[in-house]
KEBABA-270169 format. One line per field, with one value per residue: x, y, z of N, C-alpha, C, O, CB in turn; residue in three letters. Coordinates in steps of 0.05 Angstrom, whole numbers, plus 32768, in hexadecimal, padded with zeros to 4 digits. Glycine has a CB too. Example, Ala and Ser with C-alpha at 12.3 -4.5 7.8 and 13.67 -1.06 7.14 Angstrom:
REM KEBABA-270169
nxx <- c(8108 8101)
nyy <- c(7F8E 7FD3)
nzz <- c(809C 808E)
caxx <- c(80F6 8111)
cayy <- c(7FA6 7FEB)
cazz <- c(809C 808F)
cxx <- c(8108 8102)
cyy <- c(7FBE 8001)
czz <- c(809C 809D)
oxx <- c(811D 810C)
oyy <- c(7FBE 8017)
ozz <- c(80A9 80A1)
cbxx <- c(80E2 811A)
cbyy <- c(7FA7 7FF4)
cbzz <- c(80B5 8072)
r <- c(Ala Ser)
REM end
This chain:
REM KEBABA-270169
nxx <- c(7FC0 7F87 7F6F 7F37 7F29 7F3E 7F2D 7F0F 7F21 7EFA 7EDC 7EDE 7F08 7F33 7F33 7F3D 7F70 7F8B 7F85 7FA3 7FD5 7FDD 7FDB 8007 8032 8034 8017 7FD3 7F9D 7F57 7F3A 7F61 7F6A 7F37 7F33 7F5D 7F4D 7F1E 7F2E 7F3B 7F60 7FA4 7FCC 800D 8020 7FF2 7FBB 7F88 7F6F 7F37 7F1D 7F13 7ED3 7EC4 7E97 7E76 7E66 7E8A 7EB9 7EAC 7EA9 7EDE 7EF9 7EE2 7EF6 7F2D 7F2E 7F1C 7F46 7F6E 7F8E 7F84 7F7E 7F6B 7F7B 7FAC 7FC7 7FC8 7FE9 801A 8024 802A 8058 807C 807C 808B 80BF 80D6 80D8 80AB 8077 8041 8012 8015 8016 7FE4 7FC3 7FD2 7FC1 7F8A 7F83 7F8D 7F60 7F56 7F2E 7F21 7F1F 7F39 7F6B 7F7B 7F7C 7FA7 7FCF 7FD3 7FE3 8015 805B 807A 80A5 8096 80AB 80E1 80ED 80E3 810C 8138 8132 8137 816C 8186 817D 818D 81BA 81E2 81F4 81AF 8199 8197 818A 8154 8141 8157 8141 810C 810E 8119 80EA 80C3 80D2 80CA 8093 8080 808E 8069 8065 804D 8042 804C 8072 809C 80A8 80B7 80E9 810B 8102 8115 8148 815E 8162)
nyy <- c(7CA0 7CB2 7CEC 7CF0 7CD5 7CF3 7D20 7D5F 7D9F 7DCD 7E0B 7E32 7E1F 7E23 7E5A 7E6C 7E58 7E76 7EA9 7EA5 7E9D 7ECE 7EF2 7EE0 7EF4 7F2D 7F61 7F72 7F9E 7F99 7FA6 7FA0 7F69 7F53 7F64 7F46 7F12 7F0E 7F13 7EF4 7EB8 7EB2 7E87 7E74 7E68 7E4C 7E4F 7E40 7E32 7E2E 7E61 7E5B 7E63 7E8F 7E9C 7ED7 7ECE 7EA6 7EC5 7EEB 7EC9 7EB8 7EE9 7EF6 7ECA 7ED7 7F07 7EF2 7ED1 7EF5 7F02 7F2B 7F6F 7FAF 7FDD 7FCF 7FC4 7FF8 8014 7FF8 8002 8039 803F 8023 8040 8071 8067 8063 8097 80B4 80E6 80FD 810C 80F0 80BC 80B8 80BC 808D 8067 806E 805D 8028 8018 8024 8040 8086 8094 8069 806E 80A2 809A 8076 8097 80BE 809E 808E 8098 80C1 80F4 8120 8150 814D 8121 8135 815B 8138 811A 8143 8153 8124 8121 8154 8163 817A 81B9 81CD 81E9 8230 8256 8273 8257 8224 8216 8212 81E4 81BD 81C3 81B2 817D 8167 8170 814F 811F 811D 813D 816E 81B4 81D5 81B7 81B7 81EE 81F8 81DF 8203 8230 8221 8218 824A 8260)
nzz <- c(7F3F 7F1D 7EF9 7EFA 7F29 7F52 7F85 7F78 7F8D 7FB1 7F9B 7FC2 7FE3 7FBF 7FB8 7FEB 7FF2 7FCB 7FE1 8011 7FFB 7FE1 800C 8028 800E 8015 803E 8031 801F 802D 7FFF 7FD6 7FDB 7FCF 7F99 7F82 7F8C 7F6F 7F3C 7EFD 7EFB 7EE3 7EBE 7EB2 7E70 7E63 7E39 7E30 7E5F 7E89 7EB1 7EF7 7F15 7F45 7F77 7F90 7FC4 7FD5 7FD4 7FFC 8029 802C 8035 8067 8085 8082 80A0 80D1 80E0 80E5 80BA 8099 80A0 809D 80BA 80D0 80A1 808B 80B0 80AB 8076 8074 8093 8073 8042 8055 8066 8034 8024 8017 801C 8047 802A 7FF9 800C 8024 7FF6 7FDA 7FFF 7FFA 7FC6 7FCD 7FE6 801B 804C 805A 8091 80AC 8095 80A5 80DD 80E1 80CC 80F4 811E 8110 811B 80FF 80ED 80C3 80AF 80BC 809D 806A 8066 8069 803A 8014 801D 8010 7FDA 7FC5 7FE1 801A 8030 8025 7FE6 7FDE 7FB9 7F93 7F65 7F6A 7F9C 7F8D 7F6F 7F96 7FB4 7F8F 7F87 7FBB 7FC1 7F99 7FB0 7FD8 8005 8034 8027 8054 8071 804D 8048 807C 8080 8066 8085 80B7 80A6 809B 80CD)
caxx <- c(7FA4 7F7E 7F62 7F1B 7F24 7F47 7F18 7F15 7F1E 7EE3 7EE3 7EE5 7F23 7F47 7F33 7F4B 7F8D 7F95 7F86 7FB9 7FEE 7FDF 7FE1 8021 8046 8035 7FFC 7FC1 7F84 7F40 7F34 7F74 7F66 7F1F 7F3A 7F6E 7F3E 7F09 7F3B 7F3E 7F7C 7FB4 7FDF 8022 8021 7FD8 7FA9 7F6D 7F64 7F1F 7F21 7EFE 7EC0 7EC1 7E7F 7E79 7E62 7EA3 7ECC 7EA4 7EB1 7EFB 7F00 7EDB 7F0A 7F46 7F2B 7F1A 7F60 7F7F 7FA0 7F7B 7F78 7F71 7F89 7FC8 7FD3 7FCE 8000 8032 8028 8034 8074 808C 807E 809A 80DC 80DF 80DA 8092 806A 8026 7FFE 8017 800F 7FC6 7FB8 7FD7 7FAF 7F6F 7F84 7F8D 7F46 7F54 7F1D 7F2E 7F21 7F4E 7F85 7F81 7F84 7FC1 7FE2 7FD6 7FF1 8031 806D 808C 80A9 8095 80BC 80FD 80F0 80E5 8127 814A 812F 8143 8189 818F 817B 819B 81D2 81E1 81DB 819B 819C 818A 8180 8137 813C 815D 812D 80F4 8112 8115 80CE 80B4 80D9 80BD 8076 807B 8090 8051 8067 803D 8051 8056 808B 80B1 80B0 80C4 8105 811A 80FE 8128 8162 8169 8166)
cayy <- c(7CA8 7CC0 7D06 7CED 7CCB 7D06 7D34 7D7B 7DB2 7DDF 7E26 7E3F 7E16 7E2F 7E76 7E6F 7E53 7E8E 7EC0 7EA1 7EA1 7EEB 7F00 7ED8 7F04 7F47 7F6A 7F7D 7FA8 7F88 7FAD 7F93 7F4C 7F4E 7F67 7F30 7EF9 7F0E 7F13 7ED9 7EB0 7EAF 7E72 7E77 7E54 7E40 7E63 7E35 7E2A 7E3D 7E6D 7E52 7E77 7E94 7EAC 7EEC 7EC2 7E9A 7EDA 7EF6 7EB6 7EB9 7F02 7EF3 7EB8 7EE5 7F19 7EE2 7EC6 7F0C 7F05 7F43 7F85 7FC8 7FF0 7FC6 7FC8 8015 801B 7FED 800F 8054 803B 801B 8056 8086 8060 8068 80B3 80C1 80F7 80F5 810F 80DA 80A3 80B8 80B6 8071 8057 806F 804D 800C 8012 802A 8057 809E 8093 8056 807A 80B8 808F 806B 80AD 80CA 808B 808A 80AB 80CA 8111 8125 8166 8143 810F 8146 8166 8122 8114 8159 8152 810C 8127 816C 8167 818B 81C7 81CF 8201 8248 8266 826F 8243 8209 8210 8209 81C7 81AE 81C3 81A1 8161 815F 816F 8136 8108 811C 814C 8186 81CD 81DF 81A9 81C0 8209 81F6 81D8 821C 8242 8218 8219 8265 8268)
cazz <- c(7F41 7F05 7EFD 7F00 7F44 7F66 7F8B 7F71 7FA3 7FAD 7F93 7FDB 7FEB 7FAD 7FBD 8005 7FEC 7FBC 7FF4 8023 7FEC 7FDC 8025 8032 8001 8022 8047 801D 802A 8025 7FE4 7FC5 7FDB 7FBF 7F7C 7F79 7F8D 7F5B 7F21 7EF1 7EFE 7ECB 7EC1 7E9E 7E5B 7E5C 7E2C 7E2E 7E79 7E91 7ECC 7F0A 7F1C 7F62 7F7C 7FA4 7FDF 7FDD 7FDA 8016 803D 802E 8042 8083 8090 8085 80B7 80E9 80E7 80E6 80A2 808C 80B2 808F 80CB 80D2 8087 8088 80C1 809F 805C 807A 809C 805C 802F 8063 8064 8019 8020 800C 802F 8050 8015 7FE6 8019 8026 7FDC 7FD4 8010 7FEE 7FAE 7FD5 7FF1 8037 804F 8064 80AE 80B4 808C 80B7 80F7 80DE 80C9 810E 8130 8108 8128 80EB 80EC 80A6 80A9 80BC 8086 8052 8065 8063 801D 8005 8020 8002 7FBD 7FBD 7FF0 8031 8037 8010 7FD6 7FE8 7FA3 7F8F 7F50 7F76 7FB1 7F7F 7F67 7FAF 7FBB 7F7C 7F8D 7FD4 7FBD 7F8A 7FC3 7FE8 801E 8035 8023 806E 8078 803B 804F 8096 807B 8061 809C 80CB 8099 809C 80E9)
cxx <- c(7F9D 7F71 7F45 7F15 7F2E 7F32 7F21 7F10 7F08 7EEE 7EEC 7F01 7F38 7F4A 7F42 7F69 7F99 7F98 7F9E 7FD4 7FF3 7FE8 7FFC 8037 804A 8019 7FEC 7FA9 7F6E 7F39 7F47 7F6F 7F4D 7F25 7F4A 7F5F 7F29 7F14 7F3E 7F5B 7F8A 7FC9 7FF4 8020 8006 7FC5 7F8C 7F60 7F4C 7F23 7F0B 7EEC 7EBD 7EA9 7E85 7E76 7E7C 7EB8 7EC6 7EAD 7ECF 7F05 7EF9 7EEE 7F24 7F45 7F2B 7F35 7F76 7F94 7F9B 7F73 7F7F 7F80 7FA7 7FD6 7FDA 7FE6 801A 8038 8034 8052 8086 8091 808E 80B8 80E7 80E0 80C2 8084 804D 8010 7FFE 800F 7FF0 7FB9 7FBB 7FC5 7F93 7F6E 7F83 7F73 7F43 7F43 7F2B 7F32 7F37 7F6A 7F8E 7F8A 7FA0 7FD6 7FE7 7FE6 800E 8043 8082 808D 80AC 80A8 80D9 8101 80F3 8101 813C 814A 813C 8161 8195 8191 818D 81B4 81CE 81F8 81C8 81A0 818C 8180 8163 8132 8142 814A 8113 80F6 810D 80F8 80BE 80B9 80CA 809E 806F 807C 8079 8052 8056 804E 805B 8070 80A2 80BB 80BE 80E2 8115 8118 8113 8145 816F 816E 8182)
cyy <- c(7CB8 7CDA 7D03 7CE3 7CDE 7D1A 7D50 7D8C 7DC5 7DFB 7E36 7E38 7E22 7E4D 7E7C 7E6B 7E6B 7EA6 7EBD 7EA5 7EBF 7EF9 7EF7 7EE9 7F1F 7F4D 7F76 7F8A 7F96 7F8D 7F9F 7F75 7F44 7F4F 7F4F 7F16 7EF8 7F0E 7EF7 7ED1 7EAD 7E9A 7E75 7E61 7E48 7E55 7E59 7E2D 7E3B 7E48 7E62 7E69 7E78 7EA5 7EC2 7EE2 7EB5 7EAF 7EE7 7EE3 7EB6 7ED2 7F01 7EE0 7EC6 7EF9 7F09 7ED8 7EDC 7F0D 7F1F 7F57 7F9F 7FDC 7FE9 7FCA 7FE6 801D 8011 7FFB 802B 8052 8035 8032 806D 8080 8064 8085 80C1 80D0 80EF 80F8 80F8 80C0 80A1 80B1 8099 805F 8057 805E 802F 8005 8016 8042 806E 809D 8081 8061 8091 80AF 8084 8081 80BA 80B8 8088 809F 80B4 80E9 8118 813C 815D 8130 811F 8152 8150 811B 812A 8159 813A 8112 813E 8173 817A 819F 81C9 81E9 8218 825A 825F 8258 8227 8202 8207 81EC 81B5 81AC 81B1 8184 8157 815E 8156 811E 8107 812B 8165 819F 81D8 81D2 81B2 81DC 8209 81EF 81F1 8230 823B 8219 8235 826E 8261)
czz <- c(7F28 7F0C 7F05 7F1D 7F59 7F6C 7F83 7F89 7F9D 7FA6 7FAC 7FE4 7FDA 7FB2 7FD7 8002 7FDE 7FD0 8007 8015 7FE7 7FF5 8031 8025 800F 802D 8030 802B 8021 8008 7FD0 7FC3 7FCB 7FA1 7F72 7F79 7F77 7F3F 7F17 7EF3 7EE3 7ED1 7EAB 7E89 7E53 7E51 7E2C 7E49 7E80 7EAD 7EDF 7F11 7F3A 7F66 7F90 7FC0 7FE8 7FE4 7FF5 802C 8041 803C 8060 8091 8095 809D 80D1 80F2 80E7 80D1 8094 80A1 80A5 80A0 80CD 80B7 8083 8098 80B5 8085 8060 8083 8084 8049 803B 8062 8048 8012 8014 8023 8034 803B 8002 7FF3 801C 800C 7FD5 7FE6 8004 7FD5 7FB5 7FE4 800F 803B 805E 8082 80B8 80AC 809E 80D2 80F6 80DB 80E4 8121 8129 8115 8114 80EC 80CF 809E 80A8 80A4 806C 8050 805E 8045 800C 8006 8010 7FE4 7FB5 7FCD 8007 802E 801F 8000 7FE1 7FD2 7F9D 7F7B 7F5B 7F8C 7FA4 7F77 7F80 7FB6 7FA8 7F82 7FA6 7FD1 7FAC 7F9C 7FD7 8002 801C 8032 803E 8076 8066 8042 806A 8094 8077 8077 80B2 80C1 809C 80B9 80F2)
oxx <- c(7FAC 7F68 7F3B 7F00 7F27 7F26 7F38 7EFE 7F03 7F05 7EFE 7F10 7F4D 7F60 7F51 7F79 7FAF 7FAC 7FAC 7FE7 8009 7FF9 8007 804D 8061 8006 7FF8 7FA1 7F72 7F33 7F3E 7F70 7F4D 7F1C 7F44 7F63 7F23 7F06 7F42 7F6D 7F7E 7FD6 7FEC 801F 8005 7FC1 7F7A 7F4A 7F4C 7F2B 7EF4 7EF4 7EB4 7EA7 7E98 7E83 7E84 7EC7 7ED8 7EB7 7ED8 7F16 7F09 7EF6 7F31 7F58 7F37 7F3A 7F8E 7FAA 7FAB 7F62 7F97 7F91 7FB8 7FED 7FF0 7FF7 802E 8050 8046 8062 809C 80A8 809C 80C8 80FF 80E7 80C4 8085 8043 7FFE 7FE9 8001 7FE5 7FA6 7FA9 7FBC 7F85 7F59 7F78 7F70 7F30 7F48 7F3F 7F48 7F47 7F7D 7FA5 7F9C 7FAF 7FED 7FFE 7FF5 801E 803A 809A 8079 80C1 80B3 80E8 8117 8102 810D 814E 815F 8149 816F 81AB 81A3 819A 81C1 81BA 820E 81D1 81A9 8176 816F 815A 8121 8132 8143 8105 80E2 8101 80EE 80AD 80A6 80BE 8091 805A 806D 8076 8043 8051 8066 8071 8082 80B9 80D3 80D0 80F2 812A 812A 8120 8158 8187 817C 8188)
oyy <- c(7CC9 7CDE 7D13 7CE9 7CDB 7D25 7D58 7D87 7DCC 7E02 7E46 7E4A 7E2B 7E58 7E90 7E7A 7E74 7EB4 7ED1 7EB0 7EC9 7F0A 7F05 7EEC 7F27 7F3F 7F82 7F81 7F85 7F7A 7F94 7F69 7F31 7F3E 7F45 7F05 7EE2 7F0B 7EE4 7EE1 7EA6 7E9A 7E77 7E49 7E3B 7E6A 7E69 7E24 7E54 7E39 7E60 7E80 7E65 7EBB 7EBF 7EEC 7EB7 7EAC 7EEC 7EEC 7EB4 7ED1 7F09 7EE6 7EC2 7EFC 7F11 7ED7 7ED6 7F17 7F28 7F51 7FA5 7FEA 7FFA 7FD1 7FEC 802C 801F 7FFF 8033 8062 803F 8037 807C 8093 8069 808C 80D6 80C8 80DD 80E8 80ED 80AF 808C 80A1 808C 804A 8043 8051 801F 7FEF 800C 8057 806A 80A5 8088 805F 8093 80BA 8088 807F 80C2 80C2 8080 80B6 80B0 80F6 8116 813B 8165 8131 8118 8152 8155 8117 8124 815D 813C 810A 813D 8186 8189 8197 81C6 81FC 8215 826C 8248 8247 8214 81EA 81F6 81DE 81A0 8197 81A2 8173 8142 814D 814A 810B 80F3 8125 8170 819F 81E4 81DF 81B5 81E1 821A 81F7 81F4 8240 824C 821B 8237 8281 8266)
ozz <- c(7F1F 7F23 7F16 7F28 7F71 7F59 7F88 7F99 7F86 7FAB 7FAB 7FED 7FE3 7FB1 7FD9 800E 7FE5 7FCE 800C 8020 7FE9 7FF4 8041 8031 8014 8025 801F 8041 800F 7FF9 7FBC 7FAE 7FBC 7F92 7F5C 7F68 7F6E 7F2B 7F27 7EED 7ECF 7EE6 7E94 7E90 7E3F 7E5D 7E27 7E4A 7E7D 7EBF 7ED7 7F13 7F47 7F5B 7FA0 7FD3 7FFF 7FF7 8005 8041 8058 804D 8071 80A8 80AA 80AB 80E4 810A 80E8 80D5 8085 80B2 80A2 8095 80CC 80B6 8079 808E 80B4 807E 8052 807A 8082 8041 802D 805E 8045 7FFB 8009 803A 8028 803A 7FFB 7FE6 8018 800B 7FCA 7FDC 8005 7FD0 7FA6 7FEE 801B 802E 806C 808C 80C9 80BB 80A5 80DE 8109 80E5 80EA 8132 813A 8119 8119 80EC 80C3 8088 8096 8098 805A 803A 804E 8039 7FF8 7FF2 8005 7FD6 7FA0 7FC7 8009 802B 8007 800B 7FEC 7FD6 7FA1 7F80 7F56 7F8F 7FAF 7F78 7F7E 7FBD 7FB2 7F81 7FA6 7FDD 7FB1 7F98 7FE5 8015 8007 8038 803E 8080 8070 8043 806E 80A4 8083 807C 80BD 80D0 80A1 80BD 8109)
cbxx <- c(7F9F 7F6C 7F64 7F0E 7F32 7F62 7F11 7F03 7F39 7ED2 7ECC 7ED0 7F25 7F3F 7F17 7F40 7F90 7F81 7F6C 7FB8 7FEC 7FC5 7FCB 8026 803F 803F 7FFF 7FB7 7F7F 7F27 7F35 7F91 7F64 7F09 7F49 7F86 7F30 7EF6 7F57 7F34 7F7D 7FC1 7FD1 803D 8033 7FCB 7FB3 7F6D 7F79 7F05 7F20 7F0C 7EA4 7EDB 7E68 7E66 7E4B 7EAE 7ECA 7E86 7EA7 7F09 7EF0 7EBE 7F0E 7F4D 7F11 7F07 7F68 7F8D 7F9C 7F64 7F86 7F57 7F7C 7FC8 7FBF 7FB5 7FFC 802F 800D 8024 8076 807E 8063 8091 80DF 80CD 80F1 807F 806B 801E 8002 8034 801C 7FBC 7FC6 7FF4 7FAF 7F67 7F9D 7FA4 7F3F 7F71 7F03 7F1E 7F07 7F4A 7F82 7F69 7F70 7FC3 7FD7 7FBB 7FE3 8034 807A 8084 80C2 8078 80B9 8102 80D9 80D0 812E 8143 8111 8139 8191 817C 815E 8188 81E8 81E3 81E2 817F 8194 819C 8192 812B 814F 817A 8128 80EE 812E 8126 80C3 80BC 80F8 80C4 806D 8091 80AB 8049 8085 802E 803F 8041 8086 80A7 8097 80B6 8107 8111 80E1 8122 815F 8156 8152)
cbyy <- c(7CB9 7CAE 7D17 7CDA 7CB0 7D13 7D33 7D85 7DC2 7DE1 7E34 7E38 7DF7 7E2A 7E81 7E5C 7E3A 7E95 7EC1 7E85 7E93 7EF6 7EFA 7EBA 7F09 7F5E 7F7E 7F68 7FC6 7F8E 7FCC 7F98 7F42 7F62 7F82 7F2E 7EF6 7F25 7F21 7ED9 7E95 7ECA 7E56 7E78 7E3F 7E32 7E68 7E1D 7E2C 7E2B 7E8B 7E47 7E71 7EA1 7E99 7F03 7EAE 7E89 7EF0 7EFB 7E9A 7EB6 7F1A 7EE8 7E9F 7EF4 7F29 7ECA 7EB0 7F0D 7EED 7F3D 7F81 7FD4 7FF1 7FA8 7FC0 8025 800F 7FCF 8011 8062 8025 8004 8060 8089 8042 8059 80B8 80AC 8114 8105 8129 80D8 80A1 80D4 80C8 806A 8063 808C 8052 8007 7FF6 802E 804F 80B7 808A 803B 8083 80CB 807A 8058 80C1 80D1 8071 808A 809E 80C1 811A 812B 817D 8133 80FC 815C 8172 8109 8110 8174 8150 80F4 812C 8183 8171 817B 81E3 81CE 81FB 8258 8261 8288 8248 8209 8229 821B 81C3 81BA 81E0 81A8 815F 8172 8189 8134 810A 8100 8154 8188 81E2 81DA 818B 81BF 821B 81E3 81C5 8228 8241 81FB 8212 8278 8259)
cbzz <- c(7F5A 7EF4 7EE4 7EED 7F47 7F5D 7FA9 7F59 7FA8 7FC7 7F85 7FF1 7FEB 7F90 7FBE 801A 7FDB 7FA5 8005 8030 7FD1 7FD1 8039 802B 7FE3 8010 805E 8008 8020 8037 7FE0 7FCF 7FF8 7FC7 7F78 7F8B 7FA9 7F5F 7F22 7ED3 7F0D 7EC2 7EC1 7EAB 7E62 7E75 7E10 7E1C 7E8F 7E90 7ECB 7F24 7F0E 7F6E 7F86 7F9F 7FDF 7FC5 7FC4 8017 8035 8012 8035 8085 807E 806B 80B4 80E3 80D3 8101 808F 8078 80CE 8085 80E7 80DA 8071 8090 80DD 809B 804C 8091 80B2 804D 8025 8080 806C 8005 800F 8000 8025 8068 8006 7FDB 8035 802F 7FC6 7FD9 802D 7FE8 7F9D 7FE7 7FEA 8044 805F 805D 80BA 80A6 806F 80B9 8100 80C6 80B5 811A 8130 80E9 8141 80CF 80FD 809D 80BE 80D6 8084 8053 8081 8074 8015 800F 803D 8007 7FB5 7FBF 7FDF 804C 8040 801C 7FB9 7FFA 7F89 7F84 7F38 7F81 7FC2 7F67 7F5C 7FC6 7FB9 7F5F 7F92 7FEB 7FAE 7F73 7FD2 7FED 8024 8050 8015 8083 8075 801E 8051 80A9 8062 8046 80A7 80D4 807C 808F 80FB)
r <- c(Met Ser Glu Ser Ser Ser Pro Lys Arg Ser Ala Tyr Ala Arg Leu Leu Asp Lys Ala Thr Arg Val Leu Ala Met Arg Asp His Ser Glu His Glu Leu Arg Arg Lys Leu Ser Ala Ala Pro Thr Phe Pro Gly Ser Gln Thr Ala Glu Pro Pro Val Phe Thr Pro Glu Asp Ile Glu Lys Val Ile Ala Trp Cys Tyr Glu His Arg Phe Leu Asp Asp Ala Gln Phe Ala Ala Arg Phe Ile Ala Ser Arg Gly Arg Lys Gly Tyr Gly Pro Gln Arg Ile Arg Gln Glu Leu Gln Gln Lys Gly Ile Asp Arg Gly Thr Gly Glu Ala Ala Met Met Ala Cys Glu Val Asp Trp Gln Ala Met Ala Arg Glu Met Ala Glu Lys Lys Phe Gly Asp Pro Leu Pro Thr Glu Trp Lys Glu Arg Ala Lys Val Gln Arg Phe Leu Met Tyr Arg Gly Phe Phe Met Glu Asp Ile Gln Ala Ile Tyr Arg Asn Phe Thr Asp)
REM end
């Protein structure tokens, strides 16, 4: 079959295909998916290919289709993201910041944080012990290192101080 006789796929079909490929890799927020769908495609090795023009209406239709078929759900994305980042040892402050960067609104992020069953204080202690060993350092200079490390990881000061409060008991 020659190129001229093969039917070209519509921009909507190509965009829908791109969205399903993107969402098949991992969950995305609506904001992330919009950004990826509106970006000009890059093809390895091709420098002269013209990027297909996707209209905002096509992007809206694809986003609506993804919601309709439950491929896209910001609340579910937030819950899974919190669980994933929590397993990697990040605290609630850092996770909230990353959720905002990914386009999750504050209300959805807070609801997901409240619904998650993570003991942030226990996780902070676990991360400190993993990095600095058990028992945790008691000298002021070494305690300051632990505190800086945990604050960098996104834990609240109350959780960090509770580690040492419970440590001395």
